[in-house]
N, C-alpha and C positions, 0 to 999 in steps of 0.2 A: 739232152733237151727231153727226149722221150720219158727218161726216168724221172727228170723234174715235172714234168706234166701229169705221168702216173700218179707222183705221188701227193700231189694236188687233189687229182680226183677221189685218192682215197680219204683224203683229208675232208673233201666235200661228202663222200657217200657217208664218212664219219659221222656226220651234223644229221645229214637225213634218216640215217637209220633208227634214231631217236622218236622219229614221226610214223614209225611202221613202216613193212616191209613193201607196201604198195607206194609210197611216197619213191623210194629207189627203184622200184619196177618203172615208175612215171617218170622218171628223171632217164633211165637208161633208155626208153623208147624215143623219148624227147630229143635225148642228145644224139642219137643216131640217126633223127630225123634232121638236126642241124646239121651235121655232119655235111651231107650230101651239097647244099649252098655253100656253106665254110670252105670246102675244098675247093670249089670252082672259084672264089674269090680268091683264096689263097693261092690257086694256080695261077689266076692273071695276076696278081700282085708279086710273086715270083717271078714269074715269066718277065715280067717289064725290066728286072732287074740287071741283067747284060745291056739293055736297051737304053736305060738311065745311065748306066758305066759308061757307054760309049759316048752317047750326047753329052755326058758330063764335059770330057775334053774336047771333044769336034763340034757342038755346036749346042751352046747354052739355049736357046729359043726352043729347039727341038726338046730338050729336056723338059721343059715348062709344058710345051705342048703335049708330049708323053705324059707326063705325070697328070695334066689336066684331064685328059681322055680318061685315062686310067680312074681317076676320081668320079667322073661321070657316069663310065660303066658300074662301078662301087655302088653309086646311088640307085641306079635303074634297076641293078639287078636286085637289090635289099628291098626296094620297093616292090618289085615282082615278086619275089618269094613271099615277102612279107604279105602281101594281099592273099595270095593261095594259102596261106597259113592261117591267116583270121578267118578265111570263107571256107576251108574244109579241115580244119584240125583235127575235129571229131571223127573224122572219115579216115584222116589219116592214122590218130593213134588206134582208131579200130581196126586198122589191117594187124595190127598184133595181139589184142586182146579185145574179149567181147564183154570185160566186165565195165558196168556203167561208171561206178566210184573210179576205176582207173583211168577209164577214158576221160572224163571229168577233170580227174586232176593232170593226166600227162597234157591235156589239151591246154591248162592253165600253166604250165609249166614252160610249154612251146611257145605260147602267146608273150609270156615273159622274156624269154631266152631269145627268139627273134626280134627281140626288141635292140639289142646289139649287135645284129648281123652287122648294120652299116658301120659301128664302131670297130667291130673285129677287122671289118676287112681296110679301114683307114689305119689300124695301128699295125697291121702287116706291110701294108705300103709305106707307111713310116720305118720300119725296119728295114726295108728294100731302099728305099732313099738313103738311109745313112749307110749301108755296107756298099751301097753303088757308089757313095762320094766318100770313101774311106774315112767313114766317122765311127770307128771300131766301137770305143767307149759308149755312146748314144746307142748303136747297134744291140749291143751287149746290154744294156740296162733295159730298153724295149724288150729284149728276148724274155725277160725275168721278171719285168715290174706287175704283170697280173697275177702272177703266182705268189709273190712277195706281198701283193695289196690282198689279195683274197683271203688270207689266214686272220687278220687282224679283222677285215670285214666281215666274214663270217661268223667269228665270236662276239661282235658287236652285234651286229643284224640278229643273230639267235637269240641274244639276249632279251633284245628290244622286241621282235616280231616274230618269234618262233618260225613255224615253217616258211611261211610268206617271207620272212629277212632272211633265212638260206636262200631261197629261190632267188631273191632281187638282189642278193649278194655279188652273183654272177655279172649282172649288169652295173652294178657299181663299181667293181673291181675292174671291167671294160672302159667303163667311164674314165677311171683314175688313169689307168694305162693311156688310154685316147689323148687325154688333157698333157701327162706328163709328155707323150711323143710330139703335140702339138706345140707346147712351151719350148722343148729341145730343139724342133724345127726352126723356130722362128729365132732363139738364142745364135743358132748355128748359120742363119741364112747367107751370112757374110762369107763363110767358110765354105760354102756349097760351089764355091768357085776353084776352077782346078788351079793347081799352082804348076805353070807349064816349064819353071825352071826345074821346080825337084824332079818333075816326070821324065825330063829331057837326061838326068844325070842317073 
């Protein structure tokens, strides 16, 4: 998985470098800042997987409560971090550089990429739900869908809107991954019931 994500990062930087070294540097700074809240959300979503797996067989209503609480927490954290970023993004980028143009570009990228923070949290939760409920195929699809979607989206967005298209391609790919996860969750909703007989065997 880390190799797959690394390859996606290289492809993304390949498109960014067409717009100068500053665009690559601005994305590098903003992506590092984005990692902090992303890791918190990922830790939350991955941390509840064992609890979802346990309640999947033991208490279905508790499983729903756990998922509901996790979604509320994701929303709350995404809103909190979003407000902070939109208020002080220039100062956050300014911690890494004094270049006004780089600060402006980095702030713009930060604003755009933070729009998908909630979506990223939800796609991670979808993956965790599929893993916890033994939906291996759906979990695998969720693990690769963003990267697979990003490649054609990058190409099309770059052709249509240049630098802005490249930046927004991340949000578009995240949104596609979210929609795919939501659709699969809806389709598999009846399968999110434990087959007690098979478990006993």
